[in-house]
C-alpha positions in Angstrom: 99.7 70.3 84.2 98.5 71.2 87.8 99.1 68.9 90.8 96.6 68.6 93.5 97.3 68.9 97.2 95.4 68.4 100.4 96.5 70.8 103.1 95.5 70.1 106.8 96.4 72.7 109.4 96.1 73.3 113.1 97.0 76.8 114.2 96.9 77.5 117.9 96.6 81.3 117.8 93.1 82.4 116.6 94.7 85.5 114.9 97.3 83.4 113.1 94.6 80.9 112.2 92.6 83.6 110.4 95.6 84.7 108.5 96.5 81.1 107.4 92.9 80.4 106.5 92.7 83.6 104.3 96.0 82.7 102.5 94.9 79.0 101.9 91.5 80.0 100.6 93.2 82.2 98.0 94.5 78.9 96.5 91.8 76.4 97.5 89.1 74.8 95.4 87.2 73.5 98.4 87.5 71.8 101.8 86.2 71.7 105.3 87.4 73.9 108.1 91.1 73.1 108.4 91.4 70.6 105.5 91.5 72.1 102.0 91.9 70.8 98.4 94.3 73.0 96.5 95.3 72.7 92.8 98.7 74.3 92.0 99.7 74.9 88.4 103.5 74.6 88.8 106.4 74.3 91.3 106.7 78.1 91.4 103.2 78.4 92.7 103.9 75.7 95.3 107.1 77.5 96.4 105.2 80.8 96.7 102.5 79.1 98.9 105.2 77.5 101.1 107.0 80.9 101.5 103.8 82.7 102.5 102.9 79.9 104.9 106.3 79.9 106.6 105.9 83.6 107.2 102.7 83.1 109.1 103.2 80.0 111.3 105.4 79.3 114.3 106.7 76.1 115.9 103.6 75.4 117.9 101.5 75.3 114.7 101.0 72.3 112.4 100.6 72.3 108.6 100.6 69.1 106.5 100.8 69.3 102.8 100.0 66.1 100.9 100.4 65.7 97.2 97.5 63.8 95.7 98.6 61.2 93.1 96.7 59.1 90.6 96.4 56.2 93.0 93.9 58.0 95.3 91.1 55.9 96.8 87.7 57.5 96.8 84.6 56.4 98.8 81.0 57.5 99.0 80.3 60.7 97.0 83.9 61.5 96.5 85.0 62.1 93.0 88.3 63.1 91.3 88.2 66.8 90.8 89.0 68.2 87.3 90.6 71.6 86.9 90.9 73.2 83.5 93.5 75.8 82.9 91.9 79.3 82.8 88.7 78.2 84.6 87.8 80.2 87.8 85.6 78.4 90.2 83.6 80.6 92.6 
């Protein structure tokens, strides 16, 4: 079963920011600018993402990865996103 993460980032170098954005959008379901919703199927996929991120960022950058659990509070139009294994959302 996949776990859902919210990843917020602040990358100071415009070149690094583009590389980080491209990497995260490979995993992302949706988001806004520097905050993305990312479903990951297993721990291996999370470890791979972490390894790839660590290769791109430096100490002056900031990346926060928050695991979303079942006690999430939603407001307004927000809704719990459902991901089915094998479904590709474009």
